[in-house]
C-alpha positions in Angstrom: 0.0 0.0 0.0 1.5 3.4 -0.9 2.6 5.6 1.9 -0.3 7.6 3.4 -3.1 5.6 1.8 -3.7 3.7 5.1 -4.1 7.0 6.9 -6.5 8.3 4.3 -8.6 5.1 4.5 -8.6 5.3 8.3 -9.7 8.9 8.2 -12.5 8.2 5.8 -13.7 5.2 7.9 -13.7 7.4 11.1 -15.6 10.2 9.4 -18.2 7.7 8.1 -18.7 6.3 11.6 -19.1 9.9 12.9 -21.8 10.6 10.3 -23.6 7.4 11.3 -23.4 8.2 14.9 -24.9 11.7 14.3 -27.8 10.2 12.5 -28.6 7.8 15.3 -27.9 4.7 13.3 -25.5 3.0 15.7 -26.2 -0.5 14.7 -24.0 -1.9 17.5 -26.6 -0.5 19.9 -29.6 -2.1 18.2 -30.8 -5.0 20.4 -33.9 -6.8 21.5 -34.3 -5.9 25.1 -37.0 -5.7 27.7 -37.2 -2.0 27.0 -37.7 -2.4 23.2 -40.4 -5.1 24.0 -42.2 -2.7 26.4 -42.0 0.1 23.8 -43.3 -2.2 21.1 -46.3 -3.1 23.2 -47.0 0.5 24.1 -46.7 1.6 20.4 -48.7 -1.3 18.9 -51.5 -1.1 21.5 -51.7 2.7 21.4 -50.8 3.2 25.1 -50.0 6.9 24.7 -50.4 7.8 28.4 -48.0 5.1 29.5 -45.5 6.1 26.8 -45.7 9.8 27.8 -45.1 8.9 31.4 -42.1 6.8 30.4 -40.8 9.6 28.2 -41.0 12.1 31.1 -38.7 9.7 33.2 -36.4 8.7 30.4 -36.6 11.0 27.3 -33.8 9.1 25.5 -35.9 6.0 25.1 -37.4 7.5 21.9 -34.1 6.6 20.3 -34.3 2.9 21.3 -33.9 0.4 18.5 -34.5 -3.3 18.3 -32.1 -5.7 16.5 -33.7 -5.0 13.1 -33.1 -1.3 13.5 -36.8 -0.5 14.2 -37.9 1.5 17.1 -41.0 3.2 18.6 -41.7 5.4 15.5 -41.7 2.4 13.2 -44.1 0.4 15.4 -46.4 3.4 15.8 -46.6 3.8 12.0 -47.0 0.1 11.5 -50.0 0.0 13.8 -51.3 3.4 12.7 -51.1 5.0 16.1 -51.3 8.7 15.4 -51.3 9.8 19.0 -48.1 7.8 19.6 -46.5 9.2 16.4 -47.3 12.7 17.6 -45.9 12.1 21.1 -42.7 10.6 19.7 -42.1 13.4 17.2 -42.7 16.0 20.0 -40.2 14.1 22.1 -37.6 14.5 19.4 -37.4 11.3 17.5 -36.1 11.6 13.9 -38.2 10.6 11.0 -35.1 10.4 8.8 -33.4 7.4 10.2 -33.6 4.0 8.5 -33.9 0.4 9.8 -31.7 -2.5 8.8 -33.5 -2.8 5.5 -33.1 0.9 4.7 -36.8 1.7 5.4 -37.9 4.9 7.2 -40.6 4.6 9.8 -43.1 6.4 7.6 -42.7 3.6 5.0 -44.5 1.3 7.4 -47.9 2.9 6.6 -50.0 4.4 3.9 -49.6 7.9 2.3 -52.2 9.7 4.4 -50.4 8.8 7.7 -47.0 9.7 6.1 -48.4 13.2 5.1 -49.7 13.7 8.7 -46.3 12.7 10.1 -44.5 15.0 7.7 -46.6 17.9 8.9 -45.8 17.0 12.5 -42.1 16.8 11.8 -42.1 20.1 9.9 -43.9 21.8 12.8 -41.4 20.4 15.3 -38.5 21.6 13.2 -40.0 25.1 13.0 -40.4 25.1 16.8 -36.7 24.0 17.2 -35.6 26.7 14.8 -37.6 29.3 16.7 -36.0 28.1 20.0 -32.6 28.5 18.4 -33.4 32.0 17.4 -34.8 32.9 20.8 -31.7 31.6 22.5 -29.4 33.6 20.2 -31.5 36.7 20.7 -31.3 36.2 24.5 -27.6 35.9 24.3 -27.3 39.3 22.7 -30.0 41.2 24.6 -27.8 42.3 27.6 
């Protein structure tokens, strides 16, 4: 191997892993656990109050993924649980991530539900953008 090529390859591999990490697609963290089973039950049965209570105690659970790369948002779409989808999006789950087969959560349902979720995600993104602006304005309003 020519001099420096190994370093370039290592740098590219590290950068690629960094991008995957930022997108929440850490496949080494995907696992079938009691938590993912509990989340699947809540999402498939529409137990939105239980899910919201759990999210208050542990907000990061929205990012839980089972061994196939699917998580709460996939299951909510699959079982057409709009209240669950809304709660998950408000809690900050990303609709852009993919499972082990490369499918987004929204691909688990029909177009009407996908459009509804897209609207929720756009609304959430607008709220986050407004929060960023408010924070920046507060920083300079001394």
